[in-house]
DRENMAR-331892 format. One record per residue (C-alpha): residue in one letter; x, y, z. Coordinates in steps of 0.1 Angstrom, whole numbers, always signed. Layout:
<nodes>
+----+-------+-------+-------+
: aa :    xx :    yy :    zz :
+----+-------+-------+-------+
:  a :     X :     Y :     Z :
...
+----+-------+-------+-------+
</nodes>
This chain:
<nodes>
+----+-------+-------+-------+
: aa :    xx :    yy :    zz :
+----+-------+-------+-------+
:  y :  +923 :  +829 :  +768 :
:  d :  +889 :  +840 :  +764 :
:  g :  +863 :  +824 :  +781 :
:  n :  +853 :  +803 :  +809 :
:  p :  +883 :  +785 :  +827 :
:  a :  +857 :  +757 :  +840 :
:  w :  +839 :  +753 :  +806 :
:  p :  +831 :  +724 :  +797 :
:  d :  +853 :  +715 :  +827 :
:  a :  +884 :  +727 :  +849 :
:  g :  +907 :  +709 :  +825 :
:  v :  +900 :  +736 :  +796 :
:  l :  +928 :  +757 :  +802 :
:  w :  +955 :  +725 :  +804 :
:  r :  +943 :  +712 :  +771 :
:  f :  +947 :  +744 :  +756 :
:  v :  +978 :  +752 :  +770 :
:  d :  +988 :  +716 :  +750 :
:  q :  +970 :  +728 :  +717 :
:  a :  +985 :  +762 :  +721 :
:  r : +1021 :  +748 :  +727 :
:  v : +1027 :  +772 :  +754 :
:  t : +1058 :  +775 :  +775 :
:  m : +1045 :  +800 :  +805 :
:  f : +1011 :  +798 :  +817 :
:  g :  +997 :  +824 :  +842 :
:  a :  +966 :  +826 :  +862 :
:  g :  +947 :  +833 :  +891 :
:  a :  +956 :  +817 :  +925 :
:  a :  +923 :  +810 :  +926 :
:  f :  +922 :  +789 :  +895 :
:  f :  +949 :  +764 :  +904 :
:  t :  +933 :  +758 :  +939 :
:  n :  +898 :  +755 :  +923 :
:  c :  +918 :  +726 :  +899 :
:  m :  +928 :  +710 :  +931 :
:  k :  +898 :  +711 :  +945 :
:  a :  +883 :  +694 :  +915 :
:  g :  +907 :  +669 :  +909 :
:  v :  +919 :  +675 :  +876 :
:  e :  +947 :  +656 :  +864 :
:  p :  +966 :  +679 :  +844 :
:  a :  +992 :  +659 :  +836 :
:  e :  +972 :  +630 :  +825 :
:  i :  +952 :  +652 :  +802 :
:  a :  +973 :  +671 :  +785 :
:  d : +1012 :  +671 :  +770 :
:  l : +1027 :  +700 :  +791 :
:  s : +1060 :  +685 :  +780 :
:  r : +1069 :  +725 :  +767 :
:  l : +1057 :  +741 :  +793 :
:  r : +1084 :  +753 :  +817 :
:  g : +1070 :  +779 :  +836 :
:  l : +1037 :  +786 :  +857 :
:  g : +1031 :  +822 :  +873 :
:  s : +1006 :  +829 :  +896 :
:  t :  +990 :  +863 :  +910 :
:  g :  +955 :  +881 :  +921 :
:  s :  +955 :  +862 :  +955 :
:  p :  +981 :  +846 :  +979 :
:  l :  +988 :  +809 :  +967 :
:  p :  +981 :  +789 :  +996 :
:  e : +1010 :  +764 : +1001 :
:  e :  +993 :  +732 :  +994 :
:  a :  +990 :  +742 :  +958 :
:  y : +1023 :  +740 :  +957 :
:  d : +1024 :  +703 :  +965 :
:  w :  +995 :  +703 :  +940 :
:  i : +1015 :  +721 :  +909 :
:  y : +1046 :  +698 :  +914 :
:  g : +1028 :  +666 :  +920 :
:  h : +1002 :  +669 :  +894 :
:  v : +1017 :  +693 :  +868 :
:  r : +1050 :  +688 :  +860 :
:  a : +1077 :  +678 :  +889 :
:  d : +1106 :  +705 :  +874 :
:  i : +1081 :  +727 :  +867 :
:  w : +1100 :  +770 :  +870 :
:  l : +1068 :  +776 :  +895 :
:  a : +1068 :  +820 :  +899 :
:  p : +1040 :  +836 :  +915 :
:  m : +1042 :  +874 :  +915 :
:  s : +1024 :  +903 :  +934 :
:  g : +1019 :  +940 :  +921 :
:  g :  +995 :  +960 :  +909 :
:  t :  +975 :  +974 :  +880 :
:  d :  +977 : +1011 :  +893 :
:  f : +1013 : +1010 :  +884 :
:  a : +1010 :  +982 :  +854 :
:  g : +1038 :  +961 :  +873 :
:  s : +1049 :  +937 :  +897 :
:  f : +1066 :  +945 :  +934 :
:  v : +1077 :  +907 :  +939 :
:  a : +1082 :  +878 :  +914 :
:  g : +1101 :  +848 :  +903 :
:  c : +1136 :  +844 :  +892 :
:  p : +1147 :  +813 :  +870 :
:  l : +1182 :  +813 :  +887 :
:  l : +1167 :  +814 :  +925 :
:  p : +1149 :  +784 :  +942 :
:  v : +1114 :  +779 :  +949 :
:  y : +1100 :  +776 :  +982 :
:  q : +1067 :  +767 :  +992 :
:  g : +1043 :  +798 : +1002 :
:  e : +1071 :  +819 :  +989 :
:  m : +1081 :  +847 :  +958 :
:  q : +1111 :  +843 :  +952 :
:  c : +1127 :  +878 :  +953 :
:  r : +1119 :  +919 :  +946 :
:  c : +1121 :  +930 :  +912 :
:  l : +1142 :  +947 :  +899 :
:  g : +1140 :  +983 :  +898 :
:  a : +1113 :  +977 :  +928 :
:  k : +1126 :  +993 :  +963 :
:  v : +1101 :  +972 :  +983 :
:  e : +1105 :  +967 : +1016 :
:  a : +1082 :  +954 : +1048 :
:  f : +1078 :  +990 : +1073 :
:  d : +1060 :  +989 : +1106 :
:  d : +1042 : +1012 : +1118 :
:  n : +1066 : +1037 : +1124 :
:  g : +1082 : +1038 : +1090 :
:  k : +1110 : +1013 : +1098 :
:  p : +1121 :  +980 : +1079 :
:  l : +1113 :  +945 : +1091 :
:  i : +1129 :  +912 : +1080 :
:  d : +1112 :  +883 : +1087 :
:  e : +1082 :  +901 : +1101 :
:  v : +1045 :  +906 : +1085 :
:  g : +1042 :  +949 : +1077 :
:  e : +1029 :  +970 : +1054 :
:  l : +1042 :  +966 : +1017 :
:  v : +1062 :  +996 : +1007 :
:  c : +1083 : +1011 :  +977 :
:  t : +1104 : +1038 :  +987 :
:  e : +1115 : +1048 :  +953 :
:  p : +1104 : +1057 :  +921 :
:  m : +1098 : +1032 :  +898 :
:  p : +1092 : +1039 :  +858 :
:  s : +1059 : +1027 :  +856 :
:  m : +1045 : +1048 :  +889 :
:  p : +1015 : +1071 :  +876 :
:  l : +1027 : +1107 :  +878 :
:  f :  +989 : +1119 :  +889 :
:  l :  +954 : +1104 :  +886 :
:  w :  +926 : +1123 :  +863 :
:  g :  +906 : +1149 :  +870 :
:  d :  +926 : +1152 :  +906 :
:  a :  +942 : +1188 :  +899 :
:  d :  +956 : +1192 :  +931 :
:  g :  +973 : +1156 :  +939 :
:  k :  +954 : +1155 :  +970 :
:  r :  +936 : +1122 :  +961 :
:  y :  +969 : +1104 :  +946 :
:  r :  +986 : +1116 :  +980 :
:  d :  +962 : +1102 : +1000 :
:  s :  +956 : +1063 :  +981 :
:  y :  +995 : +1063 :  +982 :
:  f : +1018 : +1085 : +1004 :
:  d :  +991 : +1092 : +1034 :
:  t : +1011 : +1067 : +1059 :
:  y : +1045 : +1069 : +1049 :
:  p : +1062 : +1103 : +1036 :
:  n : +1077 : +1096 : +1001 :
:  a : +1072 : +1063 : +1005 :
:  w : +1044 : +1042 :  +983 :
:  r : +1023 : +1022 : +1005 :
:  h : +1004 :  +996 :  +985 :
:  g :  +978 :  +980 : +1010 :
:  d :  +990 :  +944 : +1014 :
:  w : +1010 :  +927 : +1044 :
:  i : +1040 :  +912 : +1032 :
:  r : +1070 :  +894 : +1052 :
:  i : +1108 :  +897 : +1036 :
:  t : +1126 :  +866 : +1046 :
:  p : +1160 :  +865 : +1051 :
:  r : +1172 :  +844 : +1020 :
:  g : +1152 :  +875 : +1003 :
:  g : +1120 :  +863 :  +996 :
:  a : +1086 :  +875 :  +999 :
:  i : +1054 :  +858 : +1016 :
:  i : +1023 :  +882 : +1005 :
:  y :  +990 :  +877 : +1034 :
:  g :  +965 :  +894 : +1017 :
:  r :  +953 :  +933 : +1018 :
:  s :  +966 :  +957 : +1049 :
:  d :  +932 :  +973 : +1043 :
:  a :  +908 :  +945 : +1045 :
:  t :  +927 :  +937 : +1079 :
:  i :  +898 :  +923 : +1100 :
:  n :  +895 :  +931 : +1145 :
:  r :  +882 :  +906 : +1160 :
:  y :  +884 :  +917 : +1199 :
:  g :  +916 :  +936 : +1194 :
:  i :  +938 :  +905 : +1171 :
:  r :  +939 :  +913 : +1140 :
:  m :  +940 :  +888 : +1113 :
:  g :  +938 :  +891 : +1075 :
:  t :  +915 :  +873 : +1049 :
:  s :  +939 :  +850 : +1034 :
:  e :  +943 :  +834 : +1067 :
:  l :  +904 :  +823 : +1072 :
:  y :  +905 :  +814 : +1037 :
:  r :  +934 :  +790 : +1040 :
:  v :  +915 :  +772 : +1067 :
:  v :  +880 :  +772 : +1053 :
:  e :  +893 :  +762 : +1016 :
:  e :  +913 :  +731 : +1030 :
:  l :  +882 :  +715 : +1040 :
:  p :  +875 :  +691 : +1004 :
:  e :  +836 :  +700 : +1010 :
:  v :  +841 :  +734 :  +999 :
:  l :  +843 :  +749 :  +962 :
:  d :  +846 :  +786 :  +972 :
:  s :  +843 :  +810 : +1003 :
:  m :  +836 :  +846 : +1010 :
:  v :  +837 :  +860 : +1047 :
:  v :  +824 :  +897 : +1052 :
:  d :  +832 :  +918 : +1087 :
:  l :  +802 :  +943 : +1087 :
:  e :  +812 :  +971 : +1114 :
:  y :  +777 :  +979 : +1133 :
:  l :  +776 : +1011 : +1153 :
:  g :  +772 : +1000 : +1189 :
:  r :  +767 :  +967 : +1183 :
:  e :  +794 :  +936 : +1181 :
:  s :  +813 :  +929 : +1151 :
:  y :  +793 :  +904 : +1131 :
:  m :  +816 :  +885 : +1106 :
:  p :  +793 :  +857 : +1083 :
:  l :  +808 :  +835 : +1060 :
:  f :  +796 :  +822 : +1029 :
:  v :  +804 :  +792 : +1011 :
:  v :  +803 :  +774 :  +980 :
:  l :  +793 :  +733 :  +988 :
:  r :  +806 :  +708 :  +965 :
:  e :  +776 :  +691 :  +947 :
:  g :  +757 :  +670 :  +975 :
:  m :  +773 :  +682 : +1001 :
:  a :  +751 :  +705 : +1024 :
:  l :  +759 :  +721 : +1061 :
+----+-------+-------+-------+
</nodes>
């Protein structure tokens, strides 16, 4: 779709799904949460009977968005959030139509992707949050970076933390049933007085407020001063802080 997904209103893409007879529709997680906040009723404004699956990517899809999708899009839809990277043109964790969907969780690790959650010592974790790593080569992984003749930038970007394991820069938890939960970027972790938190944890709380349409938090470190972390919000029309 080439255009603004909120023009002339937040329901334009759902009508496009109807008009184009789309069977599998993918969008960023922010699109679904924005529709939820805007009060869009996809099943009422469009015929979604041909739509069999929804994909979500770009950022973690919050648990409340699962409820909204199954309550306002279709109760029998296959919801398949996924996470990967443009740097290797693929996904690490995604959906599988043969597996059940659990709220807030991606269904499985992708075929050909030896994905693990590593602790600081490079040991795999189950049901604990760790660094997302891929311990075996994937066909689509880059072999080198343009202009990086000696390969140093390539190694520093992906292999500096764990030898022979691609560190992608995301926090992940592998569940006992084989699913995966992404918590946001590990290189964007905020450390407040010794407590580590991911940006998704902050956004999940703030964006539950119906008055807030969008938000952004920035952790600013000043030399010799305490950390300063402003929160920017876009409020619904007519609202004020």
